[in-house]
N, C-alpha and C positions, 0 to 999 in steps of 0.2 A: 382817314375817315373823319367826318365832321362831328365834333363833340363839344360839349360845354362842361366846365368843371364846377364843382360845389365849393361853397365856403367850407372851412374846417369845422365850424359848428354844425352846419347842416349835414356834413358828411358823418360826423360822430353819431348824430341822431339816426341817420339812415342805416349805418352799420349795425346799430343796436337792433333795429327792426329787422334787417336782413339776416341776423343771426338765427331767425326762425326758419331759414332755408329757401326763401324765395322772395319775390318782390313783395312789398307790403300790400295787403289787400286794399283794393280801391286806391291804388297808388295815386299820389298827387300829380295831376297832369301838368302842374306848373314847374315841376323839376325834371331836369334831364340828367342822364347819367352816361358814363363812358364804358364801353365794352373794349376789353383787350384780352390778350392771351399770351402765354409762352408755352414751352414744351410740357409744362406740368398741367395747366388748367386754364379754364376761362376765368376772366376776372371782371367783376363789376365794380367800377370806381376803385380799382386796385385791390379789392377784396376777392380772394380765390373762392370760387364756387364749383362744387361737384354737381354737374347737371344730371338730374334723374328725371327723365321725361317718359311720358306714355302717349301713344297715338290715339287720337280721337277724331272721328269723321262726322262733323256736323250734318253733312248731307245724308248720313244714314240714321239720323234722328230728327225727323221732320216736325219737331215740336220745340221751338226755341226756348219755351219756359222750362224745358228739362235740361237744357245745356248746362245750367248752373248746377243742377244736381250731380251730374257726371264730373264736372270740373272740381266741385267741392270734395267729391269722393276721391279724386286724384290727390288733391292737397292733403286730405286727412290720412291718406294711405302712404304718405312719406314722399310723394313726388313733389318736385319744386318747379316742374315744367310740363308743358303739353306740346306735342308735336301735331301740327295741323296741315293736312293736305287741303288744297283749294282746287275744286273740280271745275275745270273749264266747261265741260259738257252741261253741268248742272246749272250754269249761269247763262249760257248762251244758246237760245233756240235757233238762231240763224245768224249769218255773218253780220257783224257790226252791232248786234242787239245784245244787251247784257242786263241782268236783273240781280240786284243785290238787296231785295226787300224780303219781308216775311221770313220763310224758312231758309232763304238765301242771304240773310242779313249778316254778313261776315264782320261788319263793323260792330254789331251787338255781340257777336261771338268773341271778338277780341276784348271788348269791354268786359265781358263776363270772365275772361281769363285773368284780366287785371284785377277784378273784384275778387276772385278766388285767391289771389296772391300767387299766380303761376307765371313763370317765364314762358315765352312761346318760341318754338322753332317753326318758322313759316315755310311751307313747301308748296308753292304755286305751280310747280311743273316748268313748262307747260304740259309735259307728260307726267302722270303720277302713278300709272298702273293701278294699284290698290284694288285689283279685281273688280273694278268698276267698268261700266260699258265704255268701250273705246279706250280704256286706260286713262280716261279723263278727256280724251279728244272728243269733241262734239261730231255727230255723224255727219253734218254738213261738210266737214273738213275733207270727206272722201272725194268731194267734187272739185276740190281746190288743187290746181296744178302744183307739182313739187313734192319731193319726198318728205314725208314727216320726220321730225327729229333731225333735221339737217338745215343747212344755210341756203337751201333752194329759195329763190325769191318768193314764190307763191306761199310756201309754208311760213317763210320769215314774216311776211306781211300779216298773215293770219295770227301767228302766235304773239307777235309784238303788239297787236291790237289787244289781245287778251291781257298780256302783262301791263299794258298801258292803262288798263282799268283796275286790275287787282293790286298792282304794286303800290299805287298811291294810298290805297286803304291800308295796306300793311305798313307803309312808311310812316303814317301818322300815329301808328301804335307802337313804334320802335321805343325801346327803353332810352334811346338817345333823345326822344322827344317827350318823355314822361310816361310812356306806355310800358310794355313788357316783352316785346319781340326782341330777342337777343341774337338770333341766327336766322339767316335766309338761305334756303337751299336752292341751288340752281339745278334744274332737271331732276332726273330720278333714275338710279341704277343704269347709268348710261355706259354700256360696255361693248355693245356689238354694232357694227356699221356706224362707227362714231365719226364725228365731224368737229374738229377742234375749233373751227371758226364759229360754229353754232354755239359751243359752250362759252366761248368768249363773248359772243354777241348777247346772250342771255344776261351775263353779268354786267356788260356795258349798259344794257337797257335798264337793269335794276338800278345801277348807280345813277343813271339819268333820271329815273323816276323817284329818287330820293332815298334809296336804300343805302344806309351807311354803317349797318351792323356787319360783322363778318359773314362771308358767303361760304357755304359748305356744299358738299355733295356726298351721296352715300355710294361709295365704291363697292362693286359687286363682281361676281362672276369670274373668280380666279384672276383678278387684276388684269383687265384688258390692257393691251400694249400701250394705248395712248395715255393711260393713267399711271404708268410706272414711275414717272417723275412728277409728283404733285407739287413740288416746291417751285417749279418754274415752268415756262413754256406757255404757248397759246392754249387758252382754255383752263389752265390751272386754277384751283380755287384756294382760298385762304385756310379753310378748315376742312381738310379732307376727312372723311369718315368711312367706316367699313360697314357693309351690309352683310349680315350672317344669319343663316338658319341651320344650325348644326343638327337639330333633331329631326329634320325632314318633315314630311306631312303625312306619315303613316298613322293616321288616327284610328285605323282598324286594329293596330297592334301596339297599343301604348306600353303595355307591360314588358314587352321584349325589345322595344326600340331604344337605343341609347347612343346618341351621338354619331349616327351613321355618316353624317356629312362633315365629320372632323371634330377636333378638340374643342372648337368653338372659342378660341382665344383670340380676341381682337389684337391685330398687330399695328404697330406704329406705321402710318403711311407717310408722315412727314416729321422730320427732326425739329422743326420749328413750331409745331402746334401740338395741342394735347391729343392723346389717344381717344378717339371718338367712335363709340359703337353707335353709329348713326341711325341704323335700323337693325335691331336685334330681336331675335325670335322670342315672342311672348305668347305664342298661340299658333294655330295652324288652319290653313284652308281645308275644308272637308272634302278633298278630292275623291275619296272613296265611299262617300255617303254613309260614313259610319256613325254619324251624329257627333255633335260638338262636345258632348261630354267626354268622348274618346280623345278629342283634341286637347281638352283641358287636362286630361290625365297624362297625355303625351308630354305636355309642356308644364307639368304640375310642379309643386314645391321641391321635389327631389331634383328635377332638372334645373330649377332656378338656383337652388343652393350651390350646386356644383359649377355650372357653367357661368353664372353671373359673378360668382366670387373669383373664379379663375380669371375672368376679364379684368377684375379689380386689381388683383395682386400679380398674377403672372403677366398679364398684358399691361398693367399700369394705367388702365383707362380711368379717366375722370369725367367723361361725358357719355351719357347713356340715353338712348331713346328706344323704347320698347314697343314693338308692334305685335298685338294691339294692347291698349289699356282698357278700351271699351270698343267692341266691334259694331254693334247696331244691327240695322235692318236694310236689306237690299229691296226697299220699297219701290213700287212702280216698275220701271224697266231699267233699274239702276245697275243690275248685275251684268258682268260680262258672261258670255255663254258657258265658259268652263266652270263657272260657279253660279249655277242658275237658280239654286233654290233660295228662298227669300232670306232666311236668317244669315247674317254675317256675324254671329256670335263670336266666332274665331277661337272658342276655347279660351277667352280672355279672362283677365282677373275679375272683371265686372261683366256680368252676363248681359245678354241682349235686353232683358227686362230690368237691368240696373241693380242686380243683386250682387252682394259680395261673396267671394269664394275663398277657399284656402290658399289660392294663388295670391289673392289680395293681401292675406295675412303675411305671406313671405315677402311680398313687395314692401309691406309696412315695416317689417323687422329690418330689412336691409336699407330701406330709405331713411328711416329714423336714425340708424347708425351713421349713414353718410352725412346726414344733416348735423348730427351732434358732435362726431369725432372729426373736427376740422383739420387736423394735421394730414388726413388721408388725401387732401387735395394737392399735396406737394410731396412726392416720394420718389426715391431712387432705389434700384435693386441693391441689396446688401446680401452678405453671407447669411444663409438660413441656418436655423438650429439643426444639429445632427440628430437623426432619428435612430434609435436603438433597434428598430424593426424595419427591415428593408421593404416590408409591405406598405409602410406609412412613409410618406415624403413630405417635404416642406418647401415652401418658396417664401422669400421675405422681401419686404421693402421698408424703408425708413424715411422719415421726414428729415431733410438735411439741417433744418433749423432747430427743431425741438428734440430730434433723436428718437421720437416715438417710433416704435416697430410694429409692423403688421405682418403676421405670419400666416399663410395659408397651410392648413394641415388637411391632407387628403391621402387616398390610396395612390400608390405608385401606378397601379393598373386602374384607370378610370372606370372600368366596367366591373371591378370587383364587387361582389355582393356580401362579403363577409364583414364581421365586426372585429376590428384589431385594435390592440393597444400597443403603445410605444412610450418610451421615455425620451424626451428631447433634451439634449445638452444645449441650453439656450443662454447665450451671452446677451443679457438685456442691458439697457443703459444703466440699471441699478445693480449690476452684479450677475455672476453666473449662477444658473439654477438647473437642477434636474427636474424636468416637468413631466408629469404623467399625462398622457392624452389618449383619447379613444375615438375612433371614427367608425361609423356605420358604413355599410355598402353604399357606394355612390353619394357620399357625403363630403362636403367640404366646409371647413370652419375658418374664419378669420379671427385670429387671437391678437390681442393688443398688449404691448409691454411699454413701460417707460412713458406713461401718459398722465399728464395733469388733468385729472378728471374733476373739473370745477376746482374746488379747494382741496382736492385730494391728490395723492400720488399713487397711481396704480403701477405696481411693479410688474405684474403680469396677471392674467386670468385665463383659465382654460374654459370659462364661460365666454360666450360672445356678448358683446355689448349691443343692446338695442338702443337705449337712449340714456341721457343724463341731463339734469338741469338744476339749477339753483333757485330756490324759492323759499320765502319765509325764514331766511338766515340759515338755511341748511342745504346740503346737496342731496339729490335723489338720483338713483341709478337703477336701471332695469337691465339685468343680465340673464341669460337664458342658455339652455342646452337641450339636447334630445332627451326625451323621457326616459329615465332610469339610468342615465349616464352620470358619472362622478364629475364633480367640479371643484376647482381650487381657485381662490382669488387671494392675491397677496398685495397688501397695501402698506406704504411706508409711513411711520410716525416717529416723532422725536422722543416720545415716551409712551409707555403702555397705555392705550386707550381703554375705555370702558365698552365692553361688547354686551349688548342685550339682544338675545334671540326672542323676538316678539311672536314669531310663528315658524314652524317647521323645525327640522333637525340639522343644526349647523354647529360644528365644533371650531374652536378658535385657539390659537397659540401665538404668543408674542415672543420674539427673540431677535436681538441684534437690529432693532429698528423695524422689523417686518412683522406685520400682523397677518397670520395665515388662516384663512377660512376654508374648511373642507366640508363638503355636502354632496348630496345626490339631488339631481334635478327631478323633482317630483312635487306636484302641486306648486305652491307659491310660498317660499320662506321669506321672512322679513327680519332684517338685522339692523339694529340701530347702534351706531358706533359714535361715542362722543369722547372729547378730550384728546390726549395725544398731541396737542399743539395744533390741531385743526378744527375747523367748524364741524358741526354734527353731519353725519352721513346716514341716510336710510337706504340700505341695499335691499332690492327686491329681486330675489333669485328664483327663477321658475323654469318651467318647461317651455318649449316653443309655443305650445297652445296657450299657456298662461300669459306669455309675453304678448301674444296677439290680442289679448283682452284690453291692453292699455291703449290710450289715445293721448297724444300730446298736442295741445293748442297753445302756443306761446309759452308762458310760465306756468301752465296748469297741466297736470297729469290726471287722467280720468280712467276709471275702469268701471265695467258693469253695463254700459250702453252699447247698442249696436253700431253706433257711429257718433263721433263728435265733429261737428262742422266748424265751430268756432268757440272761443272763450273770451269773455270780456271781464277783466278784473278792475273794479272801481271801489277803492276803499277797502272794506272787509267783505265785499260781496263779489262772487263770481257768477256770471251769467253765461250759461251754456246754450248753444243751439245744438241739439242732439236727437238722434233717432233711437227708439226703443221698439224691439220686435216682440217683447214680452215683459210682463211685470217683474220687477226685481230691484235689487240694490244698486245704487250708484255711489261710487266712492271717488272723492276728489282730493288730490294732493296739491296743496297750495297754501298761500298765506291768507286766504279768505276764511271767514267764519259764518257767512250766509251764502245760501245757494239758491239760484233761480235757474230753472230749466224751461226753455221755450216760452219764456215770459211768465211762468208760474212759479211762485215761491215753493220751495221744497223744504220740509222739516228735516234737519240734519244735525247729528251730533258728533262730537270729536271721538277719535279712536286713539288707542295707544300708539299708532303709527303716525299721529299727528295729522290725519286726514279727516275729512268730513264724510259721514256716511248717512245716506237717505235712501228713500224708496220711490221708485218711479212707476206709474201705471203703464200697462201695455196698450196696444191699440184695441179699439173696439172691434168686435167681429163684423165681417162684411157679408152681406147676402146679395147674390147676383140673380137677376131674373133669368128664367128659362126662355130659350128661343124656340117657340113652338108655332107661332102664328105667321106663316109665311104666305106670300103671294108669288105666283109664277106665270111666266109666258114664254112662248117659243120665239126664237129670234131668226136670223139669217134670211130675210126676204130677198137679199142680194142673190140668192141661189135660184130664184124663180125667174123664168124668161121675161115676164112682163114688168119686172122692177124698173122704176124710173131712175136711171143714172145719168140723167141729163146734166146734173151739176158736177159730176165726177170730172176728174182731170184726164184728158186725152193722153194716152201713152204712145208716142209716135217718134221718140228720139232714135236716131240711127247711129249716133256717136255718143261717147261719154268720156269724162276725164278719169273715171274709175278704171284702173288698170287691169280690167277683166273684159275679154271679148265674149259677148253672150253667144250662147249656142245657136240661137235663131234671132231674127229680127222681128219687131223692133226691140230696143233696149227696154227691159221691164223692171230694172232695178228700182226698188222703192225710193232710195235716196235721190235718184235722178229726178224725181218728181216732188221732192220736199217731204216725204213721209218717212220719218227716221226711226220711230220706235213703236214697238207693239204690233198688233195684228194688222194686216193689209189685205184688202179685197181687190180682186181683178175680175173684170167681165170682158170676154172677148166674143165678138160676133163674126160669123162667117156663113157663107151659103153652102148648105149641105148638098151632097150628091146622092146620098142614101147608100153609098158603098163604104162609108167610114167604119172602121173596125176597132180602132184603138186611139186613145189619147195618151201621148207620151209627154211627160212634164219633167222638168228639172227646177229645183229651188234651192237656194242657199239661205239657211235660216240661222246658222250657228248651232252649236251642240245642243241636242235635245229639242230642237224645233221640229215642227211638223207642218203638213198642209193637207187640206181636204178639197175635193173637187166634185163639182156637180155639172151635168150636161142637160140643158133644157129642164132643169129642176130635178132630174134624177141623180141621186147620190152615186158617184163612181167609186169612192173609196179615199183612203188617205195614204200618205207615205212620209218617211223621215227626210227632213231637209238636209242639205249639206252642212257639214260640221266645221269646227275650227281647224280640224286636220286637213281639210280640203282647201288650204290657203294658197296652193300653187296654181298659178294661172294656166298651167299646162294640163290640169285635170279637166277632161272634156265633158264629164258626165256627172256633176255633182248632184246629190239628192235626187236620184231618179225615181220615178213613179210611172208605171205603165198600167193603164186602166182600160179594160174592155168596154166597148160600146154595145149595149144590148141591141139585138136585131130589131129593126123597125122603129127604133127611138127617133132616128132622123129621117125626114122625108126629102126626096130630091127637089131641089129648087127652093126649099124653105129656109128661113133664117134659123140659125142655131146659136145658142148662147152657152158659152163655157164659163162657169164661175168657179173661182179658186180663192179659198181663204187660206193665207199663209200666216202661220204663227211664228213670227220672227222672235229670236232671242235677243240678247244684247249684242254689242258690236265687239269684234276681236280687239285685244290689246295690241300694243305695238312694241312688245318686249324686245324684238330684234331690230327695231328701227327699219322695218321692211314693209313697204307698201303692199306687197303681195299678201301680207297677213292683215295689216291694219285697215286696208281699203277694200277688203273683201266685202262685196255687196250683200244686201239682204233682198229677198223676194224672188220672183220668177227669174229663171236663167235661160230656159228654153222651153218651147211648146211646139209639138208637131201632132197633126192628126193624120193617122194612117188611112189611106183611101181618099184623101182630099188634098188638092194643091191650092185650094182657095186661100186668099189672104185673110188674115184675122185682124180685125180692128179692135183695139184694146182701150179700156178705160180702167183707171186705178183710183182707189180711195183708202186712205189711211185715217189717222186722227183728223177730227174735224178742224179745218183751218190749216192743217199742215204745220209749217214753221211760223205761221201767224197765229199765235196762240189765242184761243177763245177762252182759256182758263189760265191766265198768267199766275194766279195765286198757287195753284198746285204744279204748274209748270210743264215742260215739254215731255218729262219722263213719266207722267202719271197715266195717261190714256193712249190707246191705240185706235184702230179703225173698226171695232165691232159696231154693229148697228146701234145697240144699246148704249154704247159709250157716246156715239155721235148724237143720239137722241136724248142723252141726259138721264138714262135710267139708273145710273149709279149715284145720282145727286139727291140729297135729302128732300128737296122740294118737288120731286117728280110725282105726279098723281097716278098711283097704281091701282086705283079702285076697281078698274075693269079686269084686273088680272085674276086668275084662278086661285082660289085658296088651297093650301096644302100644308101638311104637318112636317114632312121631312123632304129636303131637297134630293131629287134624283132625276137624272136625265136618261130617258130610255131609248131615244133614237139619235142617230148621228146628227150633228149640227150644234147649234148654240141654244141654251136655255138659261133664263135669268130667274133669280129668286130675290125677293126683298122682304125684310122685316124691320120693325122699329122696336126699340126698348128704351126704357128710362133708367136713369141712375141717380142715386142720391147718396153718394159716398161721403164720409166725414172729410171736411175741409182741412182738418189739422192732421190728417194722415196721408201717407203716401202708399197707394194701393195699386201697383201695376196690374193691368188686366190683359188677358190673352184669349184669343178665340181658339177653341180646341175642336178638331175634327176626330171623331171616333170611327170605329170599324176598320175595314180593310182600306189600305191606301189605294186610291183609284189608279188603275193602269189604262192607258189610252185615253185619258181625260185630263183636262186642265180646269182648274177653278180659279178665277180671279176674285180676290177678296177686296171689296170696297167698303170702307167705313166713312160715312159722312162725305162721300165723293173722292176719298183718298184711296188709291190702290196700294193696300198694305201687304199684299202677298199673292203668291201662286202656289196652289196646293195640287200636288200630283205625285203619284208613285213613280212617274217617269222622270221627275226632277230630283227627288231626294227623300230622306226619311222624315221630313218636318211635318208635324201635326199641330203644333201650337204656333199661333201667329200673334206677335206683340201688337197691341193696340194702344199706342202711347197717349197719355193724357195731353190734352191740347187738341189732338185730332179727335180723340174720344172725350165727350163731355161727361165729366164725373158727376155733375149736378144738373142733368138735363136729359133731353131726348136724343137718341141716336138712330141712324139709319144704316142698316147693313145690307149690302147687295152682293150676290154671288153670280158670276157669269161663268157657266159650265160649258165648255166645248168639248165634245167627245166624238171619237171616230166610230165607236161601236155601241154606245150607250153605257151608262154607269149609274150605280145607286150609291149615293153618299151615306156615310154613317151619321150618327147623331152629331149635331153641332151645338156647342155650349160655350158659355163664358166661364173662365176660371181665373182665380187670383194667382199671380206669380210672386206675390210677396205682400206684406202688410206691416207697416211701422207707424208708430206715432212720431210725428215730426216731419221730416222732409225739407227740401229746399224752399222754404217759405220766406 
């Protein structure tokens, strides 16, 4: 790989900064760095790094101003890296056309990652899955010859054009050029119908485009045969990684589900590279419509403690990338049909509305540990302590240079629910000890022995280390355990030190060089130790919950705020950027004597712990306006026989590159005519005989899609479209709908007009690299009129302009082909003064009805107040509501799609200090009454990413 080396002086400065666990925030672009690795870990300029990454999808947060908030929360939560998919479909509305501006500005995204001090794992596909439409493949790719995810010429030309645009952006942000990209992933979960040449070509293309960091892949699906030897052979990558979801996706039964898909221990895929959990479960898709809180419980702190620590010690992993850290929103037509409702919260550590959860707390406890205790980056398996209780087992690793030991303590039966105690016969680097331990059901602990904790010598502790740091001429350490459990910490001194218990109940004894501290984890104990031949040590001993209250930013430790984004120490003043959800104390441990928070001086006094204690105000209350003054109008003039469709596209193709043979001619697939996303209208004309009795339709819409039909303006009814399961070309009758024609509706010799509104969902993924799945079309598949053999001439209309975007700012996924969308009824500037006034949205007859209202906001500029739109009452069945805010399609509301009632309105799309326009497009097959619609706060803090 191409690298440049630093001078010794610059390297020393860099290493000091990098000790914080990631690249320096706002990294100097003039300096480049070297990425290397061995079987232990990744290395930056020779320094070992344990990579702790979380996944973030910029395309699921269409407000670039908020990207910084999420990335700073990653950094504050102990992550030193972010994993980023790049979505081909999101950037390319048609072949050869790409957009990297506005909400698609990935150059800005990568700059924000550098600014936050995060390494980047770049994942440009070309296939990404991610439960996004087409798995990241643009819909126009269906009409390109050649099997997807293969080296077929047609597909190769298409994907290499994509990589030719995205790779150079990634390349200039590599750490080797002063940025923060440290790993590039080729393809994604590629395990079925594989093509070695394709994998090799992707990597060759990346190298030709300037990618010089290591290339990885996330191996999945029980090790497909072509990946059994990662170290050599055509298509092999440098950094093989494992993709694992041991907890499954059963969000409906989180309390009883425990590792149904295995132990979840990442295995070494190559002896020459570090163990890489390249995509590890940190949430779940809500496939059962249980709601994302069930997914969060399914993959909550208990699961994280057990499975993640197993990977660290049993698996020896030193590279972790968790899916997801922040899920976000399937706005517009971004979702694939199997995951159709709008939220992609994913049960992640940070919610869709950017709120922190108890999962975030657990990530922080583990992430701070990995950042602080650096010997964990280089370990080998060693003999583990012997347990005196067979119900409790141990696994151990040790650093070959320092001898520091890491012991995983857990139940022998990973599903055990009991609390058990054991005595470990532990041969530590400082001698043999009988160590009492206790584990709760489904708990795992990583205990450390023989560790130089700053200027101290830790013999062993039965508390887990969260973090430690040196500041103001002393060491500080935060240790924790489960509430009510006993703890013991043994430290080595040359003579008896002075132990002062500042808070809590801790006993101490000194003998033969060992200071033994015994305590129970309850509240927060503070112990100051001086003398004994070492510099002072302040031990902070608490419960898991107490440990989560601490924030570390550089050489500063803080508690009492909701978040600490950064700390700047200059002289005797520490300046914090911090969030507060409520008024209360703030305590700062460090060398400073003056405190500034968010630019404001804070009165602070010293404490016996050597910290500064002050008080911070909470956020001001926020009042939101009621949504009561609506205007409404009916839509769907396309259903009327006299509608002027002269500008519509003639649908007359008789052949298609899409590998599906239509049931009847002509080909009516929407993609065939350049209409790729959202609703599509068809109008077919034929000469009636008067003997017609039935219209038989077929449509393929994707799961949960529907269609509605009218004949000469008379509503015939609706039917469900073909679903993702109907991906086999041998299925002759997908999405059938048979509609009776009322007697006398059609007159002999007169022209008849059949109008069909197809509510397409997203496009299928390409999980199996199978065109029968990924190239399944959308739209009408077959049309027959019983009692008539007359030819039907067709026209089709989808989103205005089709692939030639009339609204490039919002992009190809924002709107479909509803009349109101084409006429701009969703846009703020539309004049709706002639519409009827109403107080509550309700659509009583089949078809489409629109509602609009405006509201003003004047929210405090120094606060972060996420807002959501809430629908009350019963979930509507047989109806779809498209939610447009200021022209942006931010949601689909329907009981047919899922349980979602709250829809995130991200700041940037929502004007927090101005007027906003809300539009609802209600399509119903039977009529529906919506419940009350209101604005609600999803959080409120003073501060934010300002």
